[in-house]
N, C-alpha and C positions, 0 to 999 in steps of 0.2 A: 141410475137406479138408487133411490135413497135406502139407507140401512134402517130396518125397523127397530123401534125402541124395545120391542119384546126380546130382541136378541141379547141385550145387556142383562136381562133377568136370569139367563141361563149361562152367563159368563163363567160362573164358579165351576160349571161341570167340565170345562175345557182347559187344556194347558194354553200357554201364551201362543205357541205356534198354531194350535188347532183353531183358536178363536180368530187369529189373524187371517187364516185361510178361509173361514166363514165370511168375514167382513170383505175380503177381496172378491168374493163371488158377486158382489153387488156393484163393482166398479169396472168400467171399461179399461182395457189395457191392450198392448200389442198381442198379436195372435200367438207368437212364440211363448210369451209369458203365460198366457191364459192356458195354453195346452199343458205346460209344466204343472200349473196349479190344479188343472183338471185331473191329471194323473194322480197327484197327492190326495185330492178329495175322494177319488174312487177307492184308493187304497184304504183310507180311514173309514170310509162307508162299509167296505167289506169286512174290515177288522171289527167294527162295533156290531155289525150284524151277526157275525160269527160268535162274538162274545155274548151277545144277547141270547143266542140259540143255546149255547152251552149252559149258561146260567139257569135258563128256564128249565131245561131238562134235569139239571142237578137238583134244583129246588123241588121239582115235582117228585122226583124219586125219594128225596129225604123226607119232605114234609107231607107229600100227598096232596098239596094244594097250590096256591099262587106263589109266584116268585117274590122275593123280598125287594127292598129299595135299590140294591145294587143292579138287580135286573132292570128296574125301571130307568135308571140312569143310562145304562148301555142301549136300551131301546130308544131313548130320546136322542142320544148322540147319533145313532144309526140313521134316524129319520131326518135329523138336521143336515147331515152330510149327503144324504140322498137328495135333498132339496138343493144343496150347494152344487152338486154335480149337474143337475138340470140347468141351473142358472149359468154355470161355466159353458156348457154346451150351447146354450142360447147366445151368449156373448160371442163365441167363436163363429157361430153361424152368421151372425149379423156383421162380424168384422170385415169379411171380404167385400161386401157391398159398400160399406163405408169407406174402405180403402180405395176401391175402384172409383167411387164418386170423387174422393179427394185427389186422386191422380188425374182424373179428367179435368177437374177444375184447375189444377196446376198447370196442365198442358194447354189449356185454352188460352189463346193469344189475346191479350187486351186490345180493344179497338182504340182508335184515335180519340173518340169521345171519352174513353175512360181515363185518358191521361189528365192529370190535374194541371192547373195553371202553373203551379210552383215547379212542377217537373219540367215544363216547357221553358221556364225562366232559367232553371239550372243548366239545361242543354244549351241555351243561347249564350249564357255566360261562359261556359266551357269552350264553345266554339270561338268566341271573341278571344279568349286566352291563348287558344292554340293556333289562331290564324297567322300571327307573325312567325311562329315557328315553322308552320307549313310553307309560308312564302319563302322563308330562308332556305328551307330544304329544297324546294323547286329550283330556286336560283343556283344553288350549289350543284344540283344535278345537270342543269343547263350548261353551266361553266365546264363541267367535266366532259359533257358530250360534245361541246364545240370543238372543231379541229384546231389544233395549235397552228399558229402562224409559222409559215415556212421561212426560215431565215435565208437570205441571199447567199448563195455559195461563194465563198472566198476564192479569189483568184489562185490558181494553182501555182505554186512556186516554179520559176523558170528552171529549166534543166541546166545544170552546170555545164559550162563550156568544156569540151574535151580538152584535157591537158596536152600541150604539144608534145608530140612523140620525141623521145630523145634521139638525137642524131647519132646514128651508128658510127662508131669509131672507124676512121679511114685506115686503110692499110698503112702500116708504118713504112716510111721511106728507108731506103738503104742507109746503113750506119754512116757511110762516108758522107752522103749528102746531108743527112741530118745534123752531123757533127759540124759540117761547113756553115750551114745556116745558123746554127747556135753560136758559132764562133763569130760570124759577121755581125750578128745582132748584139752580142756582147761587147764588141768593139764600138759600135755606133751609139749605144745608150750608156748613160752614166748610171752608176749603182743607185743614186739617190732619186733620179727622175724616171727610171725605167719602170714601165707598167706592162702587165702581161697583155699581149695583143690577142685578138680573136681571129681564129682561122675562118676559112670559107664555110665550114659546116657548123660553126658556132661553138667550137672547142677552144678553150683558152690555151695560148701557147705559153710555154715557160719563159720567165724573165731572165735577166743576166745571171742571177744567182743560180737559178735552176739549170741554165745552160752550162755554167762552170762546173756544177756538181755532176752533170751528166757527162761532160768531157772527162772529168777526173775518173768517173766510174768506168768509162770506156778504156782509158789508159791502163787502169788496174786490170781490166779484163784481158787486154792484149798481153800484159806481162804474165798473167796466169796461163795463157795459151802458148806462150813462147814466141809470140810475134811482137816485135818491138816498134813497128810502124803501122799506121793505118793502111798505107799503100799495100804492104804485104798482106794484110788481112783482106783487103778488097780483091787483090789479084787472086788469092787463095779461094775466095768465095766465087769469083767469076769462073775459075778453072773447074770448080766442083759443079757449077751449073752447066758448063759446056760438056763435061764428061757425062752428066746425067742425060743430056739431050742425045749424045751419041749412043748411049746404052739403050735409050728408048727406041731409036731408029733401028738398032740392030735386032730388037726383039720382033719387029714387024715381019 
């Protein structure tokens, strides 16, 4: 709505804020803004109407005739703001219809015929640019989804062969027999060439030096026990065994 030229003729009657409010009543604006300005226009209309009424009454009582120039200005302002209120109300009433029409136009889906050639060319160029990236992405997904090749199982290591059980030590022969054997071997083998022999159960037998050391140890043991010969020691051991057998028979 164009602003009338006559409005400028009365510009001197209003303040800057009041004149701006009158001009805005000719211009479309958002509904919220129009409602704020409508409230201001109504307040100014009521103000100048009341002012005009008071001035007229005061003038009539004082002079007994028509009101002066001040009263005419107040009346003109009240009339102009009354018209501004009507314009604001009309703009607000027309705003919902315009807003609804704009919303419907925005929601309306454009048809294929409405698409321009340039738009189609842009889409084609974009697809060509993205095609290599899409192909690579599909190939990567296929590689991840493919089952991994199963490696041939490595042959299991052979179980270690059980270590041969150590031969249990045989019962020691009597002292006299062991000493005689050691003595005979010591006589038959020279100290330089004698090697330890292996017994029937895989136990190494002592060499000449070991036999000599064993004989010496036995002699020392005989001396400590008070027996000077092996024979006496052997006889004493045999007598003990015989006595033990007799005692065992006596207990039965």
